ChimeraX commands (.cxc) that place a marker at each C-alpha (Angstrom):
marker #1 position -120.09,-123.53,-51.72 radius 0.5
marker #1 position -121.87,-125.93,-53.47 radius 0.5
marker #1 position -124.14,-128.07,-51.85 radius 0.5
marker #1 position -123.80,-131.94,-50.25 radius 0.5
marker #1 position -124.18,-134.98,-52.40 radius 0.5
marker #1 position -126.41,-138.36,-51.63 radius 0.5
marker #1 position -125.64,-141.19,-52.98 radius 0.5
marker #1 position -127.99,-144.02,-52.65 radius 0.5
marker #1 position -126.86,-147.02,-53.83 radius 0.5
marker #1 position -129.88,-149.99,-53.96 radius 0.5
marker #1 position -129.33,-153.36,-53.14 radius 0.5
marker #1 position -128.40,-156.87,-54.67 radius 0.5
marker #1 position -130.59,-157.46,-57.87 radius 0.5
marker #1 position -132.52,-153.92,-56.95 radius 0.5
marker #1 position -132.87,-150.30,-59.71 radius 0.5
marker #1 position -132.88,-147.11,-58.84 radius 0.5
marker #1 position -135.67,-147.46,-59.79 radius 0.5
marker #1 position -136.45,-149.56,-56.43 radius 0.5
marker #1 position -140.00,-148.78,-53.47 radius 0.5
marker #1 position -136.80,-147.79,-51.44 radius 0.5
marker #1 position -134.99,-145.12,-54.42 radius 0.5
marker #1 position -138.10,-144.21,-55.19 radius 0.5
marker #1 position -138.89,-142.88,-51.25 radius 0.5
marker #1 position -134.96,-141.30,-50.99 radius 0.5
marker #1 position -135.90,-139.65,-54.32 radius 0.5
marker #1 position -139.01,-137.92,-53.18 radius 0.5
marker #1 position -138.34,-137.24,-50.37 radius 0.5
marker #1 position -135.15,-135.09,-51.74 radius 0.5
marker #1 position -137.73,-133.59,-53.91 radius 0.5
marker #1 position -139.33,-132.35,-51.33 radius 0.5
marker #1 position -136.49,-131.00,-49.79 radius 0.5
marker #1 position -136.98,-126.64,-50.29 radius 0.5
marker #1 position -134.23,-126.23,-52.32 radius 0.5
marker #1 position -132.02,-123.92,-51.34 radius 0.5
marker #1 position -131.40,-127.24,-48.58 radius 0.5
marker #1 position -131.77,-129.67,-50.80 radius 0.5
marker #1 position -128.49,-132.31,-51.72 radius 0.5
marker #1 position -127.00,-133.10,-54.92 radius 0.5
marker #1 position -129.19,-136.94,-55.43 radius 0.5
marker #1 position -127.63,-139.72,-57.21 radius 0.5
marker #1 position -128.73,-142.98,-57.41 radius 0.5
marker #1 position -126.93,-145.38,-59.56 radius 0.5
marker #1 position -127.30,-148.38,-60.80 radius 0.5
marker #1 position -124.72,-150.97,-59.74 radius 0.5
marker #1 position -123.69,-153.48,-61.54 radius 0.5
marker #1 position -124.73,-157.76,-60.01 radius 0.5
marker #1 position -121.36,-158.56,-59.42 radius 0.5
marker #1 position -119.81,-157.23,-56.35 radius 0.5
marker #1 position -116.60,-156.10,-58.39 radius 0.5
marker #1 position -118.03,-153.48,-61.00 radius 0.5
marker #1 position -120.14,-152.67,-58.74 radius 0.5
marker #1 position -117.04,-151.55,-55.95 radius 0.5
marker #1 position -115.50,-150.31,-59.35 radius 0.5
marker #1 position -118.17,-147.68,-60.35 radius 0.5
marker #1 position -118.25,-146.30,-56.55 radius 0.5
marker #1 position -114.43,-146.09,-56.48 radius 0.5
marker #1 position -115.00,-144.17,-60.34 radius 0.5
marker #1 position -117.87,-141.78,-58.36 radius 0.5
marker #1 position -116.98,-141.39,-55.64 radius 0.5
marker #1 position -113.30,-140.29,-57.00 radius 0.5
marker #1 position -115.23,-137.42,-59.13 radius 0.5
marker #1 position -116.95,-135.99,-55.92 radius 0.5
marker #1 position -115.61,-133.69,-53.12 radius 0.5
marker #1 position -114.79,-135.87,-50.19 radius 0.5
marker #1 position -116.04,-133.77,-46.83 radius 0.5
marker #1 position -119.36,-132.90,-48.88 radius 0.5
marker #1 position -120.42,-136.40,-49.99 radius 0.5
marker #1 position -122.34,-139.07,-47.95 radius 0.5
marker #1 position -123.38,-142.79,-49.11 radius 0.5
marker #1 position -126.32,-144.53,-48.04 radius 0.5
marker #1 position -127.86,-147.58,-49.30 radius 0.5
marker #1 position -129.88,-151.04,-49.12 radius 0.5
marker #1 position -128.94,-153.67,-48.44 radius 0.5
marker #1 position -125.65,-155.36,-50.77 radius 0.5
marker #1 position -125.80,-151.15,-50.54 radius 0.5
marker #1 position -125.30,-150.45,-47.75 radius 0.5
marker #1 position -122.35,-153.27,-47.59 radius 0.5
marker #1 position -120.82,-151.86,-50.61 radius 0.5
marker #1 position -121.15,-147.83,-48.97 radius 0.5
marker #1 position -119.47,-148.97,-45.43 radius 0.5
marker #1 position -116.63,-151.05,-47.63 radius 0.5
marker #1 position -116.18,-147.11,-49.95 radius 0.5
marker #1 position -115.71,-145.73,-46.35 radius 0.5
marker #1 position -112.86,-148.01,-45.61 radius 0.5
marker #1 position -111.38,-148.08,-48.54 radius 0.5
marker #1 position -111.15,-144.26,-49.20 radius 0.5
marker #1 position -110.19,-144.22,-45.34 radius 0.5
marker #1 position -112.72,-142.29,-44.37 radius 0.5
marker #1 position -113.11,-139.36,-45.83 radius 0.5
marker #1 position -116.60,-139.79,-47.01 radius 0.5
marker #1 position -119.43,-140.08,-44.37 radius 0.5
marker #1 position -121.90,-144.20,-44.05 radius 0.5
marker #1 position -125.23,-144.66,-42.72 radius 0.5
marker #1 position -126.43,-147.70,-42.29 radius 0.5
marker #1 position -129.70,-149.30,-44.37 radius 0.5
marker #1 position -132.97,-147.38,-45.36 radius 0.5
marker #1 position -135.43,-149.68,-43.58 radius 0.5
marker link #1:1,2 radius 0.2
marker link #1:2,3 radius 0.2
marker link #1:3,4 radius 0.2
marker link #1:4,5 radius 0.2
marker link #1:5,6 radius 0.2
marker link #1:6,7 radius 0.2
marker link #1:7,8 radius 0.2
marker link #1:8,9 radius 0.2
marker link #1:9,10 radius 0.2
marker link #1:10,11 radius 0.2
marker link #1:11,12 radius 0.2
marker link #1:12,13 radius 0.2
marker link #1:13,14 radius 0.2
marker link #1:14,15 radius 0.2
marker link #1:15,16 radius 0.2
marker link #1:16,17 radius 0.2
marker link #1:17,18 radius 0.2
marker link #1:18,19 radius 0.2
marker link #1:19,20 radius 0.2
marker link #1:20,21 radius 0.2
marker link #1:21,22 radius 0.2
marker link #1:22,23 radius 0.2
marker link #1:23,24 radius 0.2
marker link #1:24,25 radius 0.2
marker link #1:25,26 radius 0.2
marker link #1:26,27 radius 0.2
marker link #1:27,28 radius 0.2
marker link #1:28,29 radius 0.2
marker link #1:29,30 radius 0.2
marker link #1:30,31 radius 0.2
marker link #1:31,32 radius 0.2
marker link #1:32,33 radius 0.2
marker link #1:33,34 radius 0.2
marker link #1:34,35 radius 0.2
marker link #1:35,36 radius 0.2
marker link #1:36,37 radius 0.2
marker link #1:37,38 radius 0.2
marker link #1:38,39 radius 0.2
marker link #1:39,40 radius 0.2
marker link #1:40,41 radius 0.2
marker link #1:41,42 radius 0.2
marker link #1:42,43 radius 0.2
marker link #1:43,44 radius 0.2
marker link #1:44,45 radius 0.2
marker link #1:45,46 radius 0.2
marker link #1:46,47 radius 0.2
marker link #1:47,48 radius 0.2
marker link #1:48,49 radius 0.2
marker link #1:49,50 radius 0.2
marker link #1:50,51 radius 0.2
marker link #1:51,52 radius 0.2
marker link #1:52,53 radius 0.2
marker link #1:53,54 radius 0.2
marker link #1:54,55 radius 0.2
marker link #1:55,56 radius 0.2
marker link #1:56,57 radius 0.2
marker link #1:57,58 radius 0.2
marker link #1:58,59 radius 0.2
marker link #1:59,60 radius 0.2
marker link #1:60,61 radius 0.2
marker link #1:61,62 radius 0.2
marker link #1:62,63 radius 0.2
marker link #1:63,64 radius 0.2
marker link #1:64,65 radius 0.2
marker link #1:65,66 radius 0.2
marker link #1:66,67 radius 0.2
marker link #1:67,68 radius 0.2
marker link #1:68,69 radius 0.2
marker link #1:69,70 radius 0.2
marker link #1:70,71 radius 0.2
marker link #1:71,72 radius 0.2
marker link #1:72,73 radius 0.2
marker link #1:73,74 radius 0.2
marker link #1:74,75 radius 0.2
marker link #1:75,76 radius 0.2
marker link #1:76,77 radius 0.2
marker link #1:77,78 radius 0.2
marker link #1:78,79 radius 0.2
marker link #1:79,80 radius 0.2
marker link #1:80,81 radius 0.2
marker link #1:81,82 radius 0.2
marker link #1:82,83 radius 0.2
marker link #1:83,84 radius 0.2
marker link #1:84,85 radius 0.2
marker link #1:85,86 radius 0.2
marker link #1:86,87 radius 0.2
marker link #1:87,88 radius 0.2
marker link #1:88,89 radius 0.2
marker link #1:89,90 radius 0.2
marker link #1:90,91 radius 0.2
marker link #1:91,92 radius 0.2
marker link #1:92,93 radius 0.2
marker link #1:93,94 radius 0.2
marker link #1:94,95 radius 0.2
marker link #1:95,96 radius 0.2
marker link #1:96,97 radius 0.2
view
């Protein structure tokens, strides 16, 4: 069985190198290897339409039942939007504080 995928979407004008993204990467890395999800932290455009297109392509490339999108700020809104757009096949979580 493939491991689950966790996708972190950063906020507006932020990046995959943000403090929150780095903290999530460190937390996932600290998990035991057999329970560690695949973690994706894509660089998103600050333009919402471009960001959504990239997220949609990413969503289409992964198993719907084993992929969770999480985000911070605008990334949280986009993670909820992709969930709705993809007919609720993905789990969507609220902003990481």
